[in-house]
C-alpha positions in Angstrom: 0.1 0.0 0.0 1.2 3.5 -1.0 -0.2 6.7 0.5 -0.3 9.8 -1.6 -1.1 13.2 -0.5 -2.2 15.2 -3.5 -0.5 18.7 -3.0 -2.8 21.4 -2.3 -5.7 19.5 -2.6 -8.4 18.0 -0.3 -7.3 14.4 -0.8 -5.2 11.5 0.6 -5.5 8.4 -1.5 -4.2 4.9 -0.9 -2.8 2.9 -3.9 -1.7 -0.9 -4.5 0.6 -2.0 -7.0 0.0 -5.3 -8.9 3.1 -7.5 -10.5 3.3 -5.5 -13.6 3.6 -2.2 -11.6 0.2 -0.8 -12.2 -1.2 1.2 -9.6 -4.8 1.0 -8.6 -6.4 3.6 -6.1 -8.0 1.8 -3.1 -9.3 4.4 -1.1 -9.4 8.2 -0.5 -10.3 10.7 2.1 -10.7 14.5 2.4 -10.1 16.7 5.4 -12.7 16.4 8.2 -16.1 18.2 7.3 -15.5 21.0 9.6 -12.2 21.8 8.8 -12.6 23.5 5.2 -8.9 23.2 4.6 -6.5 21.3 2.3 -4.0 18.7 3.4 -0.2 19.8 3.0 1.8 17.3 5.2 1.3 13.7 6.3 2.9 10.8 8.0 2.6 7.4 9.1 2.7 6.0 12.6 5.7 3.8 12.6 4.5 1.0 14.7 0.7 1.3 14.1 -1.8 1.7 11.2 -2.4 5.5 11.8 -1.8 8.2 9.6 -1.5 12.0 10.9 -2.2 14.9 8.5 -1.7 18.7 8.9 -4.6 20.9 7.3 -3.6 24.0 5.6 -5.6 26.9 6.6 -6.6 25.2 10.0 -4.8 24.9 13.5 -5.3 21.1 13.4 -3.9 17.8 12.8 -6.1 15.0 11.6 -5.8 11.5 12.6 -7.0 8.6 10.6 -6.5 4.7 10.9 -6.3 2.4 7.8 -7.1 -1.4 7.5 -5.0 -4.0 5.5 -6.9 -3.2 2.5 -5.9 0.5 2.7 -9.2 2.1 3.7 -8.7 5.2 5.6 -11.0 6.0 8.3 -11.5 9.6 10.1 -10.9 9.3 13.8 -10.6 13.0 15.1 -8.6 16.2 14.9 -6.5 17.8 17.5 -5.6 21.4 17.9 -2.1 23.0 17.0 -1.4 26.5 18.2 0.5 27.4 14.9 -0.3 28.4 11.4 -0.3 26.2 8.5 1.1 22.6 9.5 3.3 21.6 6.6 5.8 19.0 7.8 5.3 16.2 10.2 7.8 13.7 11.9 7.7 11.0 14.3 10.5 9.4 16.3 11.3 5.8 15.5 9.6 4.6 18.8 6.2 6.4 17.8 6.0 8.2 21.2 6.5 11.7 19.4 5.2 13.6 16.8 6.6 16.7 15.6 5.0 19.2 13.4 6.1 22.6 11.6 3.9 25.5 11.0 5.2 27.3 8.3 3.3 30.6 8.5 3.8 30.9 12.3 7.5 29.8 11.9 6.8 27.3 15.0 7.4 23.9 15.6 4.9 21.6 17.9 5.6 18.4 19.9 2.8 15.9 20.8 3.0 13.1 23.1 1.7 9.8 21.4 1.3 7.5 24.3 -2.1 7.4 23.1 -1.7 7.6 19.5 -5.0 8.3 18.4 -5.2 11.2 20.9 -1.9 13.2 20.5 -1.4 15.8 23.5 0.5 19.0 22.9 3.7 19.1 24.8 5.6 22.1 23.4 4.9 24.8 20.8 8.2 26.8 20.0 9.7 29.2 17.5 13.2 29.1 16.6 15.0 32.2 17.5 14.7 35.3 14.8 13.6 32.6 11.9 14.8 33.9 8.6 11.5 32.6 6.9 8.8 30.0 7.1 9.8 26.5 8.3 9.6 24.5 5.1 10.8 20.9 6.4 11.9 19.3 9.6 13.8 16.0 10.0 15.3 13.9 12.9 18.8 13.0 12.6 19.6 9.2 12.9 20.3 9.3 16.7 17.3 11.3 17.3 19.3 13.9 19.2 18.7 16.7 16.8 15.7 18.0 14.8 16.8 20.0 11.6 14.4 22.7 10.4 14.9 24.6 7.2 13.7 28.4 7.8 14.2 30.5 5.0 17.8 30.1 3.9 19.0 28.9 7.2 19.2 25.4 8.7 18.0 25.5 12.3 19.4 22.8 14.7 17.6 22.0 17.6 18.4 19.5 20.5 16.0 16.8 21.3 16.3 15.8 25.2 15.4 12.5 26.6 11.6 13.2 26.6 11.5 14.5 23.1 11.4 18.4 24.1 13.4 20.8 21.8 15.4 23.7 22.6 17.8 25.7 20.3 21.3 26.0 21.4 23.3 26.1 17.9 23.7 29.0 15.7 21.7 28.5 12.6 23.7 27.6 9.4 23.3 29.6 6.3 22.6 27.7 3.1 24.8 28.7 0.5 23.6 28.9 -3.1 20.1 29.7 -2.5 20.5 33.6 -2.4 17.0 35.0 -1.1 15.1 31.6 -2.3 13.6 29.3 0.1 14.4 25.6 -0.2 11.2 23.1 0.3 12.7 20.0 1.0 
């Protein structure tokens, strides 16, 4: 099963591949009826059949489950204090969800102890962001979370409980000028 978020639409679809490599759509969903937004980012839980999706123009994360046939089922939304959730990342254990909110230039941390009911633990803004946050990633040790903020790379420390702090100076990305990397 492959999950596809159709950029700047109101649709996430699941697909299967046959032996010839042809793709067939299995299921699709739109944002929750009350949201009126569009999906922009999504991530699968690393250990459970759960998909988390950020809803653009809304301050919420949507939570879906899926079955072995790829059928997505809406469970609920949880609030997010930022604007325009774009990028989502979970730690390998599936105990933390990180979201970046591009317009508010913030990052949120959720506790996934109850994976269908994420609890907001932290909402922070990197110091003096040079632009919207357009990507986040954990390093392989999960000791650092990297965030692209305009033409800079921000390095945030991840403590033992998954909380973030910024102690390193931003790295200016060369070759982007006044541009803004997206990935």
